[in-house]
Structures are given as C-alpha cells and as structure tokens.
C-alpha positions in Angstrom: 29.4 0.3 67.9 26.3 1.8 69.6 22.7 0.7 70.1 21.4 -1.1 67.4 18.9 0.7 64.9 16.3 -2.1 65.6 16.0 -4.9 67.7 13.5 -7.8 67.5 12.9 -10.4 70.5 11.3 -13.8 70.3 8.8 -12.3 67.7 5.7 -14.6 66.3 3.7 -13.1 63.7 0.8 -14.1 61.4 -3.0 -14.1 60.9 -3.6 -16.5 63.5 -2.0 -17.4 66.7 -2.2 -21.3 66.3 -0.4 -21.4 62.9 1.8 -18.2 63.0 4.1 -17.6 59.8 7.1 -16.9 62.0 8.1 -17.9 65.6 10.3 -16.8 68.0 12.5 -14.9 65.7 15.4 -12.7 67.4 17.5 -10.4 65.4 19.0 -7.1 65.3 19.9 -4.1 62.5 23.2 -2.5 63.1 24.3 0.9 61.9 26.0 0.4 58.5 24.5 -2.6 57.6 22.1 -4.7 55.4 19.8 -7.5 56.8 18.3 -9.8 54.3 15.0 -11.4 54.7 14.9 -14.4 52.6 12.7 -17.5 51.5 10.5 -18.8 49.3 7.0 -17.2 48.3 4.5 -17.7 51.1 7.2 -18.0 53.7 6.1 -14.7 55.2 8.8 -12.1 54.2 6.4 -9.4 53.3 4.2 -10.0 56.0 7.2 -9.8 58.6 7.9 -6.3 57.3 4.6 -5.0 58.1 5.1 -6.0 61.9 8.6 -4.5 62.0 6.9 -1.2 60.4 4.2 -1.2 63.0 1.3 -1.8 60.3 0.5 -5.0 62.1 0.5 -6.2 65.5 2.9 -9.1 66.3 1.4 -12.2 68.0 4.3 -12.3 70.4 7.7 -10.7 71.4 8.9 -7.1 70.9 10.1 -5.0 68.3 12.1 -1.9 69.2 13.3 0.8 67.1 16.0 3.0 68.5 15.2 5.8 65.9 12.5 8.0 65.1 9.8 6.4 62.6 10.3 9.4 60.1 13.7 8.2 59.5 12.8 4.6 58.1 11.7 4.7 54.5 9.7 1.9 53.1 9.8 1.1 49.5 7.1 -1.4 48.6 6.5 -3.5 45.7 4.4 -1.9 42.9 2.3 -4.6 41.4 -0.8 -2.8 41.8 -1.2 -1.2 38.3 -4.6 0.6 39.3 -2.6 2.6 41.8 -3.0 6.0 40.5 -2.0 9.8 41.5 -3.1 12.8 39.5 0.9 14.2 39.9 4.2 14.2 38.1 7.4 12.5 39.7 8.6 15.8 40.4 5.5 16.8 42.3 5.8 13.6 44.5 9.3 14.6 45.6 8.4 18.2 46.1 5.5 17.5 48.3 7.7 15.1 50.9 10.8 17.2 50.3 11.4 19.3 54.1 13.1 22.6 52.5 13.1 24.6 49.1 12.6 22.3 45.9 14.6 22.3 43.2 14.8 19.4 40.4 18.7 19.3 40.7 18.3 17.9 44.0 16.7 14.7 42.5 19.2 14.5 40.2 22.2 14.1 42.1 21.4 10.5 42.9 21.3 9.3 39.1 18.0 7.6 39.5 15.8 10.0 37.1 16.3 12.3 34.4 15.2 15.7 34.1 12.7 14.7 31.4 11.8 11.8 33.7 10.7 14.0 36.2 8.0 15.7 34.0 6.4 12.4 33.6 2.8 11.8 35.0 3.0 9.1 37.6 0.3 7.3 35.8 2.1 6.9 32.9 5.6 6.1 34.4 6.9 2.6 34.1 7.4 0.6 37.3 10.9 1.3 37.0 10.7 4.9 37.1 7.9 4.8 39.9 10.2 2.7 42.1 13.3 5.0 41.3 11.4 8.0 42.4 10.0 6.3 45.6 13.7 5.5 46.5 14.6 9.1 45.4 12.2 10.4 47.9 13.7 8.0 50.8 17.5 9.6 50.0 16.3 13.1 49.6 14.8 12.6 53.1 18.2 11.5 54.7 16.6 7.9 56.0 18.7 6.2 58.5 17.0 3.0 57.5 15.8 1.8 54.0 13.2 -1.0 54.3 13.1 -2.5 50.4 10.7 -5.1 49.3 12.0 -6.9 46.8 13.6 -3.8 45.2 14.7 -5.6 41.7 11.3 -7.5 41.1 10.0 -6.9 37.6 12.7 -4.1 36.7 14.2 -4.1 33.6 18.2 -3.9 33.3 18.7 -0.1 33.2 16.5 0.3 36.5 18.2 -2.5 38.2 21.7 -0.9 37.4 20.7 2.5 38.6 19.0 1.4 42.0 22.2 -1.0 42.5 24.3 2.1 42.4 22.4 4.5 44.3 21.9 1.9 47.0 25.7 1.1 47.1 26.5 4.9 47.6 24.0 5.6 50.3 25.0 5.7 53.8 21.5 4.0 55.2 21.4 0.8 56.7 18.8 -1.5 54.7 16.0 -4.3 55.3 16.0 -6.3 51.9 13.1 -8.8 51.2 14.2 -11.3 48.6 13.7 -14.7 47.2 16.6 -14.7 45.0 20.2 -14.9 46.5 21.6 -13.5 43.2 20.0 -10.1 44.0 22.4 -9.4 46.9 23.0 -6.0 46.4 27.0 -4.8 46.0 28.1 -2.9 49.1 30.7 -3.0 51.6 28.3 -2.7 54.8 28.1 -5.5 57.1 25.7 -8.3 55.7 23.0 -10.4 57.8 20.6 -13.1 56.6 17.1 -14.1 58.4 16.1 -17.2 56.2 12.4 -17.9 56.5 11.8 -21.7 55.4 9.0 -23.9 55.6 8.8 -23.8 59.3 7.6 -20.5 59.5 4.6 -21.0 57.1 
C-alpha cells in the first residue's frame, strides 16, 4: 500500500486551548482514497482544513504530509462575491500552468467550454469559477485535492460536470461536506471523519 499521503496524530485545533474545536483527532489519507470530513455547520470542518493546509497552527498533535505541498490543491468555497480579478478564466489557468499553454488543455476535463474560457472572472458565475479552479488543479497533476463543500450553491449542470471530473481523476481527495447526500460517485476507498457537538 505504501506510506500514507497524510498522517494526523492526536490533533487538537481551534482558536483557544481551553475550548478547542477538535481534540485528539487521528486519521490518515491513503493513496486512491477519499476522506470525507462531515458534520453540522459550526463543527470546525473548515478550520480543520486550514490546519491541515498549514494556514493555521494546531493547538497540539502533528500533521505530516508525505508529498510536496505543491502537489496539494485547495478548492475553497466561493461565497465572497466581492472577490475580483481582472483576468479571463483562460488567463487564470495559463498563469498557473507549468508548460506551453493551449486552451485545448483545459477543455479535455469537460468542465469548461471554449466560450467560457473567454469569460472574465468578474462576470463568471459561481459554478464557472469553481469549475475553473478545479480545472487548474487537475491540469497541475495534483496528488491530493482538498475540496471545501464542492457542490455548495451550484446549479445542477455544474454539479454533474464536477462529479464527472472528480470521478475520472486519479487524485486522492479530502472533501468537506455537511450533507451525506453529496457523496461523490467513485471507486476510490472511502474514509469518514465525523465532527460533532463534542468538537465545538
């Protein structure tokens, strides 16, 4: 099986040591697997992601990645409608692509059309923006995709396109969800980490 991609041991995290959001969590992320982080709103799911990604220090315990950080791609929720970029969707993909760029490279994942690539980020829908960020991660051959509620606030078309792309990609995934019905259709091994009231 090989070494895990991520190994977490006795992790405690949160804003204050006397009232952590999560306490003594231990889990791993294996190759060819999906780890679902589930729980109600306010249970600390997004905060846990920030600790795993190194954006926030843990209160205790260890987080060890067995791969280079550049092979980890984070797809956030896009709830901030004031977040503006003066570029097209194709521009955003071009600047992060390591080799010679052609629009056809983005089209092979089926997430965006040629017409959508010409859209300005500022005028693209939430679904088009999220599909662009996912396309960027897939183009960069990420070993791990970290997805914070990937289907949240998306229309049916975007849900279906994202579902199809994730089903066909080789990356392992960490998926935050508060809805068990959003389980991705995949042949990967599924692991679940439930954050409940005891983690608040």
